[in-house]
C-alpha positions as CSV (number, residue, x, y, z in Angstrom):
1,S,1.8,21.4,14.3
2,A,2.0,17.7,13.3
3,W,-1.2,18.2,11.1
4,V,-2.0,21.2,9.0
5,A,-4.8,22.1,6.6
6,L,-4.1,24.1,3.5
7,P,-6.6,25.6,1.0
8,L,-6.7,24.0,-2.5
9,G,-7.3,27.4,-4.0
10,R,-3.8,28.5,-2.9
11,L,-2.0,25.6,-4.6
12,F,-2.7,26.4,-8.2
13,D,-2.0,29.5,-10.4
14,K,-5.2,31.2,-11.4
15,S,-3.8,32.2,-14.8
16,S,-2.0,29.1,-16.0
17,G,-3.9,26.5,-14.0
18,L,-0.6,24.8,-13.1
19,P,0.7,24.0,-9.6
20,R,2.0,27.2,-7.8
21,Y,4.9,25.4,-6.1
22,A,7.6,23.4,-7.7
23,S,8.0,20.8,-4.9
24,R,6.8,19.8,-1.5
25,A,9.9,21.5,-0.1
26,E,8.8,24.8,-1.6
27,L,5.3,24.3,-0.3
28,I,6.5,23.6,3.2
29,D,8.9,26.7,3.1
30,T,6.1,28.9,1.8
31,F,3.6,28.0,4.6
32,K,6.3,27.6,7.3
33,I,5.2,24.1,8.4
34,R,7.2,21.1,9.6
35,D,9.0,18.9,7.1
36,D,7.1,15.9,8.4
37,A,3.7,17.6,8.7
38,R,0.7,15.6,7.7
39,I,-1.2,17.7,5.2
40,V,-4.9,18.0,4.5
41,I,-6.0,20.0,1.5
42,S,-9.4,21.7,1.9
43,G,-11.5,22.2,-1.1
44,T,-13.9,24.4,0.8
45,D,-13.7,28.0,-0.5
46,E,-15.5,30.9,-1.9
47,D,-17.6,30.2,-5.0
48,N,-15.3,32.1,-7.4
49,V,-12.3,30.0,-6.3
50,I,-13.9,26.6,-6.6
51,E,-15.5,27.6,-9.9
52,R,-12.0,28.5,-11.2
53,W,-10.9,25.1,-10.1
54,W,-13.7,23.4,-12.0
55,S,-12.9,25.4,-15.2
56,N,-9.2,24.7,-14.9
57,E,-8.3,22.3,-17.8
58,R,-5.0,21.5,-16.0
59,R,-6.4,20.5,-12.7
60,N,-5.3,16.9,-13.3
61,T,-1.7,18.2,-13.4
62,V,-2.3,19.9,-10.0
63,L,-3.7,16.6,-8.6
64,A,-0.7,14.7,-9.9
65,W,1.5,17.2,-8.2
66,L,-0.4,16.7,-4.9
67,A,0.1,12.9,-5.2
68,E,3.8,13.4,-5.7
69,S,3.9,15.8,-2.8
70,G,2.5,13.2,-0.4
71,V,-0.5,15.0,0.9
72,D,-2.7,12.9,3.2
73,L,-6.2,13.9,2.1
74,V,-8.0,16.2,-0.2
75,T,-11.6,17.3,0.5
76,T,-13.6,17.9,-2.6
77,P,-14.8,21.4,-3.4
78,N,-18.1,22.4,-1.8
79,F,-20.0,23.5,-4.8
80,S,-22.8,25.7,-3.4
81,M,-26.5,24.7,-3.1
82,F,-28.5,27.8,-2.5
83,S,-32.0,27.4,-1.0
84,N,-33.5,29.9,-3.5
85,A,-31.9,28.2,-6.6
86,P,-33.9,25.7,-8.8
87,R,-33.6,22.1,-7.7
88,P,-31.7,21.0,-10.9
89,D,-28.9,23.4,-9.9
90,H,-28.6,21.4,-6.6
91,W,-28.3,18.1,-8.5
92,Y,-25.8,19.6,-11.0
93,N,-23.5,20.7,-8.1
94,A,-23.9,17.3,-6.4
95,K,-22.7,15.7,-9.7
96,R,-19.7,18.0,-9.8
97,I,-18.8,17.1,-6.2
98,A,-18.9,13.4,-7.1
99,L,-16.9,13.9,-10.3
100,S,-14.3,15.9,-8.4
101,W,-14.0,13.1,-5.9
102,A,-13.4,10.6,-8.7
103,E,-10.8,12.8,-10.3
104,I,-8.9,13.1,-7.0
105,V,-9.0,9.4,-6.4
106,E,-7.9,8.6,-9.9
107,A,-4.8,10.8,-9.4
108,G,-3.8,8.6,-6.5
109,V,-4.8,10.9,-3.7
110,A,-7.1,10.0,-0.8
111,A,-10.2,12.1,-1.1
112,A,-13.1,13.0,1.2
113,L,-16.5,13.3,-0.6
114,H,-18.2,16.6,0.4
115,L,-21.7,15.9,1.7
116,N,-23.4,19.1,0.5
117,A,-27.2,19.0,0.7
118,C,-30.0,21.3,1.7
119,D,-33.0,19.0,1.5
120,N,-34.0,15.4,2.4
121,G,-33.9,14.2,-1.2
122,L,-30.2,15.1,-1.7
123,W,-29.3,13.5,1.7
124,K,-31.0,10.3,0.4
125,H,-28.9,10.6,-2.8
126,W,-25.7,10.7,-0.8
127,I,-26.8,7.7,1.3
128,D,-27.4,5.7,-1.8
129,F,-24.3,7.0,-3.6
130,V,-21.9,6.2,-0.8
131,G,-23.7,3.0,0.2
132,Q,-23.2,1.6,-3.2
133,R,-19.5,2.5,-3.4
134,P,-17.5,0.7,-0.7
135,E,-14.3,2.4,-2.0
136,I,-15.5,5.6,-0.4
137,A,-13.9,5.7,3.1
138,H,-13.8,9.4,3.8
139,V,-16.5,12.0,3.7
140,C,-16.5,15.7,4.7
141,F,-18.8,18.5,5.8
142,E,-18.2,22.2,6.4
143,W,-20.1,24.5,8.8
144,G,-18.8,27.9,7.6
145,T,-21.5,28.8,5.0
146,G,-25.1,27.6,4.7
147,A,-24.9,25.0,7.5
148,G,-23.4,27.5,9.9
149,P,-26.4,29.5,11.1
150,S,-27.6,28.1,14.5
151,R,-31.2,27.5,13.2
152,R,-29.9,25.1,10.5
153,A,-27.1,23.4,12.4
154,P,-29.2,20.9,14.4
155,W,-30.9,19.7,11.2
156,H,-27.5,19.1,9.5
157,V,-26.2,17.2,12.6
158,E,-29.3,15.0,12.4
159,Q,-28.8,14.3,8.7
160,L,-25.1,13.4,9.2
161,I,-26.0,11.0,12.0
162,R,-28.8,9.4,9.9
163,F,-26.4,9.2,6.9
164,A,-23.8,7.3,9.0
165,R,-26.3,4.9,10.3
166,A,-27.9,4.3,6.9
167,V,-24.5,3.6,5.2
168,A,-23.7,1.2,8.0
169,R,-20.0,0.7,7.5
170,P,-16.9,2.5,9.0
171,L,-16.6,6.0,7.6
172,H,-14.2,8.8,8.5
173,L,-15.7,12.3,8.6
174,T,-13.6,15.4,8.2
175,V,-15.4,18.5,9.4
176,R,-14.4,22.2,9.0
177,G,-15.8,24.1,11.9
178,G,-18.8,23.0,13.9
179,M,-17.0,22.3,17.2
180,G,-20.3,22.2,19.1
181,A,-21.4,19.1,17.0
182,L,-18.2,17.1,17.6
183,R,-19.5,15.0,20.5
184,E,-22.6,13.7,18.5
185,L,-20.6,13.2,15.3
186,T,-17.8,11.4,16.9
187,A,-20.3,8.9,18.3
188,A,-21.8,8.4,14.9
189,F,-18.7,8.0,12.7
190,H,-15.8,5.6,12.9
191,G,-13.4,8.6,13.1
192,V,-13.6,12.4,12.9
193,T,-11.0,14.9,11.9
194,F,-11.7,18.5,13.0
195,V,-10.4,21.4,10.9
196,D,-10.6,24.5,13.0
197,S,-12.2,27.4,11.0
198,S,-11.2,30.2,13.4
199,P,-7.7,30.7,12.0
200,Y,-9.2,31.3,8.6
201,I,-11.8,33.8,10.0
202,R,-9.2,35.7,12.1
203,T,-6.9,35.9,9.1
């Protein structure tokens, strides 16, 4: 494949916090991908993995290695927002998403800001946050966890479309899963990259 997506959690050692691979060549050989493959790093993962990333004091070393390895995009971790958690917990995780985005960009890597929200207030926050920062060109969303259930999916599609219209400038959206929403999202965003979640599920 000319484009591949790899999980961020597989790229750093959980004990040392350092990059797991010495070079791009070793990374390519490990995952058996093309030498010239365009690589997207997905920060979407289980909570224990992304919490380990957040507590990793050497994550800037990992990000510097990703910059040297020539990856094309990193999506920020999807710090969870549980509907039965206190509201300050949601805002704390939104802040961690924003800080993670800043760290990735400062390392010289293109980053997609993860739009994680479970209520109208947080969606308004993301509209304001992105609208005030023209340097944000990429955003991302994932359908594998809270947004996945069919009863919630239409609401999230509506919010994403409203977000795109409110920001009112070209934005590229990277989505993991949610093939059924692609037609509407492609019409709302300047560009859409689809990361298929079925290989992950089947594995």
